[in-house]
Every structure is written in C-alpha cells, then in structure tokens.
N, C-alpha and C positions, 0 to 999 in steps of 0.2 A: 323220487329220490334225487333227481337233478335239481329240483327246487331247493331241497335242504342243503345240498352241496353249495349251490350258488349263494344261498342265504348265509351259510357259515363264512363264506368268503367276504360277503358284505360286512358281516359283524366283525371279522378280523381286520378288514381295512379300516372300519370305523375306530376300532381300538388303536390301530397304528396311528391314525390321524389324531386321536385324543392324546396319545402319548407325545407325539411330536408337538402338538399345540401347547401342552403343558411345559415341555422343555423350552419352547420359544417364549412363553409367558414369564418364565423364571430366569431369563438370560441375565438379569441384573440382580438376582437374589444372591446375597453373599452366602457362600458355603453350600449352595445348591449343587446336587449331583444329578446329572441327567439320567433319564430312564430309557429303557429299550424294551419294546414289545417283542416277545419271543414266541414263535408259533410252532405247532407240530401238526402233522397230518393225522387224520382219524381213519383208522383201518381196522375193520372187524370181520372175522371170518370163522365159520365153524370148522370142526375137525374134518368133516367129509366134503367141505365145499371145494370147488375148483379154484385153488388159490391163484393159478396162472391167469385166470380171466376175471378175477375179482377187481372191481373198481373201488377206489377209496371213497370214504364217506365225508370228505370235506376237510376243513382246517379248524384247529382249536387253539385259543390263546393259552399257552402254558404258563407264562409268567411275565409280569412287567418288572424287570430287574433294574436295580440301581447300578450305575457305572461310577466307581469311586476313583477315577483318574484325577490327577492333580490339576487344580484350577490355577490360573495365572494370579499373580499378586498385584494388589493395588495399594500404594503407600499413602498413609494419612499422617495427620499431625497429632493424633491421639495415642498416647503411650499404652492405653488399655486396649486398643485394637490389636488383635493377635491373629496371626495366620500360621498354620502348620504346613511345613514343607516336608512331605514324606508321610509316613504311616502314623495314625493315631487320631483320637477324638478328644475334645474337651468333655469333661464330666460336669453335669449340672444337677441341681435338685430344686424343686419348686419352693421349699421352705428351708430355713437354716437348720431345722431339726429333722428334716425328712431324709429318708434313705431311698426314696423313689428316684433312681438314677435315670437321667436322660443323657444322650451323647450327641455331640454336634461338631461340625467343622466351621460353623459360623462364629467368628471371633469379634463381633461387635459388642464389646463390653463397656460398661460405665459404672459409676458409683450410685448407689441408692441413698436415701436419706440417712441411713445408719452406717454409711461408708463401706457397705458390702459391695463386692463386684458382681454385677448382674448383667444378663444379656438382654436382647431386645424384648423378650417376652417376660422378663422379670425373674428368671431362674438364676439361682446363685451358682457362681463358678466355684469348683472345688480345687483344693490344693493340698500338698503334703506339708505338715508342720516341719519347721527347720530348727536346727541348733544355732547357737550364736555365731558359729563359724560358717554358716550357710549350708552345711550338709543336711540331708533329709533325715528326720528322725525315723520315718517309716515310709514305705512305698506301697502299702496295701490300700486298696480301694476302701476298705472298711475303716481306715484311720484318717481318711481325707476329711477336711473341714472347709466350710465356706471361706473364701478369701476375703479378708477385710483389711483395708488400708487405714492405719491410724493417722489421726491428724496432729498428734503430738508424739514426742519421743519418750514420754514417761517422766519420771521424777527428775528434778534438776540436781546438779552436783555442785556442792559448795566448793569454793576454792580453798585448798589446803597448802599449796606451794606455788611460788613464783620463781621462775628461772630467768636469770639475766646474764647477758654479756655485753660489755661496752668498753669504750676507751675514754679515759679521763685525760684532759689536756695537761701535760706536765708543766707547761709554761704559765699556767694560771697563777694569779696572785692569791696568797693565803688570806683567809677571812678570820675574824675574831669570833670564836665559838659563842661567846656570851651575847653577841649581837644578832644571832640567827633569828630571823622572823620569816615564816613561810609566805607572808604577804608582801615581803620586800625582796625582790629579786637581787638587790645589791648585796644582800647578806649571805648569799650562797652562790656557788659556782655553776651548778647545772641541776637540772631536774628532768624527770621523765615520769610517765604515768602508764598504768595498765588497768583495764577493767576487770574486776573480780566479782564473784557471785556468792551470795549468802545461801543458807540452807533452803530458802523458799524460791531461789532462782532470780531474785532481784539483783540488779547490777549496782556496783559501787566503783568509784574511781579511787585507786590507790596510787599515791604520788610518792616518789623517792627524791630526796634532796641530797645533793653531794656538796659538802663544804670542805675545802682544803684547809688543813690545820696550819695556821701561820706560825705555830710554835714547834713544829716538827717537820722533818724532811720526808717527803713522799708518803704522807699519811692523810687520809680523808675520812671525815665523818659521814655517816649515812643515816639520815633520819627519814621517817615515813609518816604519812597521814592517809586517812581514809575519809573521803567526802569532806576534805579540807579540815578535818579534825586530827591533830597530832596523836600518834599512837606510840607508847613507849616500847622499846626493844628489850627483849630478854636474851639469855643465851639459848643455845639449841636444846637445852634440857628444860627450858621453860621457867628457870628461876627468876622471880620478879626483881626488878631494880627500881629504886626510888630516885627519880631524877633530881629531887630537891636535896638529896643527901650529899654532902660534900665529898663523901668517900667514893661516889660514883665518878669515875674518870671521864667517861664519854657523855658529857651533858652539853646540850646546845640550848641557847636562848635564855639563860637564867637572867640576864640583864633586861631582856625585852619583856619579861613577865610570862613567857611561854616556854618554861623548861621542858625538855623532852630527852629521855634516855635514847642515845644513838649507838650504833655500832661503829667500828672503825676498821678501815681497810689500809693495808700497808703494802708498798711496792718496793722492789729493788731499785738500784741505781739504773739498771737497764730497762726499767718500766715493767718488769714481770711481777705478777701477783704473788705476794708472800702469804697472805692469809687474812682472815676476818677475825676481829676481836669483839667480844660482846660488850655491852654497856659497862660492865665492871672490869673491862680490859683483860678478860680471859680469852686466850686463843681457842678458836673453835676448830677442832680437827676435821669436821665435816664441811667447813667453809659455809656455814649457814648461820643466820640468826632468826629469831622468832619474835613476832609481835605478841604483846599481851592480848588477852581476850578483848575483842572489839567492843563488847559491852552493849547494853540496851540503848545507850544514847546514840551511838552510830547506827546500830541495827534496831531502829525503832519500829520496824514493821512486824515484830513478833517472831523473827527468825532466831536461830540459836545464837545467843549472846556470848557464848563461850568460844566462838570461832576464833582461831588464831591462824596466822599466815606464816609459813616457813619461807624465808627468802634465801635462795641458793645462788651463790656467786661462782660456783664451779660445777658445771653441768656434766663433766666427764672426768671424775677423779681417777678412773682406772686407765684412761686412754693415754697413749704416748704423747698426744698433743692436746692437753686439757683445754676445754672450751671455757676459758677464764677471762676475767677483766684484765685490762692493760692500762698503763699510764705512759703514753708516748707523746711526743711533741707534735700532736695533731689535734684537731678540734674534737669536742665531745661528740661521740657517736654511739648509738645503741645498735648493736648487731644481732642481738637475740633477746626477746622478751616474751615469755610464754607463761601461761597459768593453766591449771588443770580443772578449773570449774566450768560448769555448763548451765545455761538457763534452760527453761522449758523450750524445746524446739517445736516449731510448727512445720507441717509438711510443706515442702517446696517443690517436690518432684518425685517421680518414681522411675525406676529403670528395670526392664524385664530382659534377662539374658536369654541366649538361645536355649539354655537348658531349663528355662522356665523359672529361674530364681528371681523373685520380686524383691528388689532392694529400694527402700525409701530413703530419701535425703531430706534433712530438716534444716531449719533456719539457724540452728546453733552450730552448724558445720558438721554434724554427725550424719552417718548413714548406717542403716542396719538391715539385715535380711529379714523379710517379713514371712514369706511363705514360698513354696515352689509349686507352680501350676502343674496339676496332674494331667497326664495323658493316659488314654485307655485304648487298647487294641483288641481285635477279635480274630479268631481263627478263620471265620467266614463272614466278611463284611456284608456280602450280599444277602446273608440270612437275617440281617437286622430288620426289625419291624419299624416301618417308617411312620413318623408322627408329623403333625404340622409344625411350622416354624423351623424347618430344616433340622429336625431332631429325630433321633432313632432310639429304639428300645432294644435291650437284649432279648434274644429269643433262643429256643432250643437249637434252631438251625445255625445261628450265629456263633454259638459256643459261649463260654463264660467270659465276662469282661476281665481283662488282665491289665492292671495299672502299672505304670512305670514312669521314669523320668525322661524328659526329652533328651535327645542326642545319645541315649544309651540303647544298646541292643538294636532292635528293629524300629524303634521309635524315631520319628522325625524331629526337626528343629522347630522351635517357636520363634516367629519373627514379630517383634513388637512394632507398633505403628504401621501395621500392614493388615490387609484383609485378603482372604482367598475368594476370588470371584467364581461364579458358576462355571463349570467345565463344559458348557454348551457351546458347540460350534454352529453358528447360525447358518453358514453355507451348507453344512452337512444336513442340518435340520430342514432347510428349504428343499433340498434335493429329495430327502425322505418324504416330505409332504407331497411332492409331485408324484413320486412313485406310489404312495398310498392312495392318492387321488385316482391315479390310473387303475390301480387294482380295484378300487371301489366302482369305477365306471365299467370295468370289464365284467365284474361280477353282476352289476346291475343289468348289463347287456345280456348276460347269460340268463338271468331271470326273465327278461323280456322275450328272448328267443324261445325259452321253454313255454312261456305263456302262448306264444304264437303257434307252436307245434301242437299244444293241447287244443287250442282253438280250431286248428285245421282238422284234427282228428274228430272233434265234436261236430264239425260241419259236414263230415262225410255222409252221403245218403245212399 
C-alpha cells in the first residue's frame, strides 16, 4: 500500500511541475491565463472499518483550473489591438457564416484580405450591428456579425449648395459690366473658388467673380464659372435667363464676347447686406441664386448633367446676427465658404472607444460608426473548456454565454492599441517549481525506503 501512496505523490508532483512549466512557457503569450493544479487526498473505508486508525490512500489530481485574474496591459501602435480591463471575452468564429463560437482574451487583431477583422489564428471577431447614431441595434449573441472595416465611405454626394460669407472692399473702383472677362483680372474686383463634386464624386472648381457696378452705388455683380466655363445664373426658382437678351438687367461681358447672366448684390450705406437680386433683377427672399444646369460640356464624365448649384449669401436668416456678406472699407476677405458635396472617401483611420464602438474616418472628412465589438461573459469562467490559441468554449459547467456591450453592467472596458499580457507571475512560478521538485524528491525517497524495507524482509532467514 505504501508503494501506491508514494507513487500517487510522485504523479501529483509531476502534474504540478507540468502545470508550472506550462505557465512559464506561456509567460509572453497574449491573453494567456495561468493554470493551477488542485489536489485532493484519497481516503476510502468500509462501514465497519476502524476509521480512527485508517491511513489515507494517497493523493489525486482533482483539476487543473484556469485563473482568470487580470493581466497587465502592454500598449502598441495598432488600433486593432484590443485589451479588456475587467470582465468579458471577445467572441470569434472560424468562418464568417459559422456559429461555432470561441471566446478569447487575446486581442491581437488585424485585417484579412477581405477587410474582416481576424485574430492570430484567423478567426473572425464578432460585433453588434449599430444604427447611424452609433447605438447598438441588438446585443444578442445570435445577432452578432463578423466585424468588417470598409475601405470607402460609400456613394459620393453631389454638391447642391454653396454657402459663403465675405467682405467686399467699399473703396474699390467700379468696373464696366460689358468689359468683364474672366481671363482678365483687371475687369473684375475680386474672385474666390471652392471645390464642388458631381454625382460621380469627381471634383470641379467653381469660381465666383465680383464686379462692382460703376453705374450704381453699393451694388456688385456676381458671376460664376465651373472649370473655367461661365455658367448663367437663374433665380432661386430656377427660371432661365438669356444673357444675350437686352431685357436681362444683370449681364456681364457682352462686349468681350462672353456674355453671362449674373446676380446682383446690394448693400446699405453702412455696408450691411440688403439682398440678392437674380439675373432679371428680381429680389430673392431667400438670398440665394441658382446656376443653370451645368450640362454635359462641363460634366463630360457621364455624371448628372442636370446638376445645379444653389449659392446662399445668408447662412442664418433666423439668427439675430445673420452670417451675411458685408461691404466695409477693408480688403476683400472670405470668412466662410462651405459646400455640401462629398467625394468617395478612402479609409484613413479607425478609432475604437472604451464601449467597443468602432468608428472609421475617411479621406473626404467624414466619419461613421461601423460596428460595436461584442463582449461575452459566463456565470462560471473556470468551467470553460480550454482550446488551443488561448481560446475557450462554452460548456455545461460554465453556463450559457451572455453577450453585452463593454462598460455596461459587469462588462469591462475595451482598450484600443493595447494588449493584455499573460497573468503569470514568474517569481511565484519559480517558487512553485521548487516546491513541486521537493515534493517529487520526497515521494521518490519514500519509494526508495519502501523498497529497502521490502528487501530487508525478503533477506530474513
């Protein structure tokens, strides 16, 4: 019997050494959780046996349990590296259509060839779909989907309106309207440009020319061109105007051979903005004028040739201090120039918040929420079934996987550009190794003593 007891001690010491060696081997494994060998004594006795004199039957390895304490964080330069501080696991699947969930604390993620976020073993990270405002559409594990980072922000947006604010120099000399020529800076007083976009996302330069009327006080013509081609102006209702018609009041450049219908701006003696008048000299209550359709000559790339541009000279009609143009005795200055079009945006970066919301930024200046990284927790973490690659599977002992958002309830925070290191303490492991080695030696010595005693008995004559 003593041989079996000592042998069980040797076996338990070996298991303890194996567990400690595995912990030490994975000290640099991201997301690794150390194990602990747990032992129990073996004791068996019958109902009629003398329990007070019964000797135990040795030791038994009851379980090698995982210890899910928090590991320290290591910070990186990769935004897709993620570490959880607190409770929770990342959920992954081996294929984008699979529902074979695995769970991990290792946050070494990257993009695959199809822009899906995958971990070191190629499993896809799962997240919750989100609404345009960034709120989660659902927080159920069954509705999670593989996280994918788009490389573009979708369809372009054509420009429909340009908003401007500026100051025109009150002291400038008036110009002869008939002499206007966009190629001759001496025939106009000031000019400014803005980039606009067509329905295909191509960019075009829209230029505005300001000509002070030498036949009127505090009045300015406004003409426009797109890609150096003059564009006639209509009223805000889109009524066409023929610049060659003598009835058109606001015409520029008839003598130069480049007639163009222009709008007209009027200012008070104090330099305040009175209003905008269309090419046929009709006051525009909304302080806007509209270009005629840009047409296939300017938009020769196959985009919508019927595109028109509203030009708004009063950005805040309802405000107490309207953001409107002025005519003061100072130099020409543009203080606001905005348009509402967008080209196709290319991905320039991603940002992952503490609550797991993934927001992508694009080269067109936009940003949009993409997905929210899902976290999963269990009633009994130590009941999880361990897999390779620092991954675990749900089991009966662990309880059902419960999904949720980071920073809510008992779920921890997600730290972008960080990794959770193994929670292995090398000092403790080395001490445990020494203890396990001593236990092994002691049990081996017990075997040796038992052998000597048996040999002595066999040698009695």
